[in-house]
N, C-alpha and C positions, 0 to 999 in steps of 0.2 A: 869494738863489740855496743851491738844495738840496745840499748838499756831500755829502747822500749818495747821489744818484743819479751823482752825477761818481767817486764811487768802487769802486761796483757793479760789478763783471764785466756786461760787456754780453749779452743774452739768446743772440745770438747765437754769441757765446763758451761759453755754457755749452752751447750743444743740439751744437755740433760737435766738444768736446773730450770722450772718452771718460775717466768719472772714475778716480781712482786709479790712473792711466798717468803715466808719467814723461813729462813733455813736452822736446820736442828741439827746440830753438828753434835755427835757422839763422842763421848769418854768415857769408855767400857774398857773392865780387867786393867790388870796390874800394867802401869806405866815403866816401860822397860828402857826407855833411850832406842838409840841407835835408829834404820833407818824408817822406821815405823813410824816414832814420832818426827822425824823429819818431814815426810809423807805429810802428816797430821797439821805439821805448823804451815806448810805450802798451803794447804788447803785454806787453813784461818788466815795466810796473805789475800788467797783470789776471795775470800768472803768478803774482806776490807775491802779489798778495790774493786769489786764487781757493781754496775751501777743496779744488778737485777735483784740485787740482796738488800731489802732494807735495814734489813734486824737482825740477828740469829742469836739463838735457844740453847744455850750448852746442855746438853742430857748427859747427865751423871751418873754413874755408877761403876766406882774403881775405887780399891783400897791403896791408892796410890803408889808409890816405888823410887826410884832413881829421884835423888834431889836436885839434881843438874838438871834431869829433860825436865821434872815438874816447873821447874823455875823458868824452865827456856817457853813452855807451853804459856806458862802467865806472862813470859813478857811480849807473847806474840798477840794473846787474848787483851791485853793492855793496851795492845796499839790496835786491834779492832775496835776496842771497846771507844776510843778517841774520835774515834771517827763514825760509830752506827749505834742503836743500840743492844746490848748484850746483856741478856738475862740468862743465867745458870737455873737447872732443876735440876734438885737428887732425889734420884728415885731411890736406890736402892741401897749405895754407901756414897760417901763420898767426904772421904777419911785424907788424912795424909797432904801428900802429893797433890792429889785431884780435889782437895779443899784448898790449897793453897792457888792451883790452877783457878777453880773457881771468884777467889780473890777481884778477877780481874773486872767481875761485871756489876753491872749496873744494882740489881736485884737478885736476890738468891730466894729461890724457892725451896721447900723441902715438903717429899711426903712427910706425914707425923710418926711412920716408924722407920725412918732411914737413918742409917749409921751416918754420923756427921761429928767431927773435930777430927781428935786425934792429932794437934797441934803439936808437935815434937820431931825430934830427929837421932835415928840410931843408926851407927857402924858397929857393922859385925861380922866375926869370918873366926874359921875354924885353926886351930894348935893341935899340933899334931906332933910334937916332938916325941913326948914319952910312946904314942903308941908307935912312931919310926921306927923308936928304941926297942919297942918289942919285936918287933918285924925283920930287926936287925937292918935296919935300911939308912943310910946314912947319907946327905945331901952335900954337896961341896959349892960354898958360896964367895963368890972375888967378886967383890962392891971398890964401886968408887962415888963418893958423896955420900957422906957419912949415914945422912937417911934412905941412901938408895935399897932397896926390897921392903920398903917398913911394908908389915902385911904381911908378909913372906910366912904362909900356914907351918912350915919344916923347922920352925924355931919360937921361941918365946920372945915377947917384944919389950924393947929397952924401956928404961922409966922415959927417953927422954923421944922415945916415939911414939909413949901413951901420949905423952903431954901435946905433940905436936896430933893426935888424932883426935883426941880430947878441945882443941884449939879448933880444927878445923870444923866438927862439929856444931862447937858453940855459933860460929861464926852462921854456918847454915840456919842453925834452930834463932840466932838473933835477927836472921832476914826475915824469916816464916813469921816472927812474931812479929814485924817493922809492917811486911805486905799484911797480914792480917788487920792491924791496928787501923790503918789506912782504907785498907776495904772493907772494912765493918765499919768505922769513925768511932772506934773505941777508945780509952787513952793505952797507953802500952805497958801501964802498970795491970790493965782490967784484964790485957789479954797474956801477961805476964802469969797471971794466976789462971788464965786457965789452958795453959799452954804444957798443960803435962802429960799429955799422950793421950787422954782420955777422949771416950767417945760418947756420944750421947744420940738420945734418940730426936724426931725432929721436933715434935713440939717443946722438948726441953731444951736446943738450938738456940728456939727461937727467942723463949723468954731469956735466954743469956745473950740476946744479941749476933747469935754466928748466922742466922738466916732471918729474914725477913719475913712471909708467910709462910703458911702451910699451905700446901696445895701440888696438882699433880706437874703434868705435862702440858696439858691441854692450858691449864691456868697460865703457865709461864709461858707458852704462846702467846695468849690474849695479853698480858701484857708488855711485852715487846712489839705485838703488832698495835696498841696504845702508844705505845713511846713513838712509835715511828708514822704514825698516821696514818696506815693499813686494814684490809681485812686481816682478820685473823685467819689466815692460813697456811697454813704449812706445809714440808716438804724435807724430808730426811736430803743428805748431801754428804758425802765422800768423793776421794780421788778414785775415781775408774783404773784400773790397771789396764795395759794393752791386753787387747785377745790373746796374743800368743802366750804372755807371761799368766794368761788367767790359766789358760789350757794346762800349760809347765807344772804349775801351781796345787791346781786339779790330780795331772798325773802322779806327780810327786807322793798329794798326802794318800793317792789311791795305794799306789807302789808300798810306801812306809807302811798300811793297815794291814797290806795281804803280808808283808816283810813279817809285821809283828804274831798275824792270826797263824803262819807258818812256825815261826819261833814256839809259839805258846802251845800249836796244837804236839809238835816235838817232844817239846818240855812235859808236856803232862803223859803222852807214852813213855818218855822214859822213868815217869813215876809208876807210872801203873806196873811194869815188867819185872 
């Protein structure tokens, strides 16, 4: 296998991104993992290896989401930050998993009324055995492995399963606290005192040491440019999907919208008759 071809930035990326500009990498919306996160992490790798990119600003407006995907993003950003300046700009929400990802940045800027923090971990799921009983539904379960099927919604969890789930949550929580302590240069005890799942506004977060300064995206670009020794010029960057994929996506979205409209119209007609 030719490893050089795997590591070289794609020609499409080289054509789209102007050289010498600060790359603005957007982290918007829930972090769900899967193909979208994988593409995002691939983009981080290309930014890290591209000579055209002197520094990166992470533009954050996300409530977080998947713990594993958030940590995966953090690791990718940590690699990037080891090679070139990385500044995070929290504009709307930088909470939970997105705040974890931002811990890789050398500097964090937040809007004065941005929502920051939510250092904590939660695992939740429905338990439906009583509802199924009322509906007369039973579920047959054959298992090999004492904890196989842990979290199944059709039955109550056992004490052992509950303890195992809590141990996993605690492990994620300890890792989150450790990354915040290292990223913000705070004592672990101090971070644990803040790691209640609580959120703060940007100005409060600055007082607590969770962000470095109050400012906007433009200020973050200025800081990244200064660290890289280049003019404060920025350009957003994203992976551009192939034309066929983009057309198929637009067609699918249009088709779904048309179907939804038709269902809604038929449903309303039924209600009116």
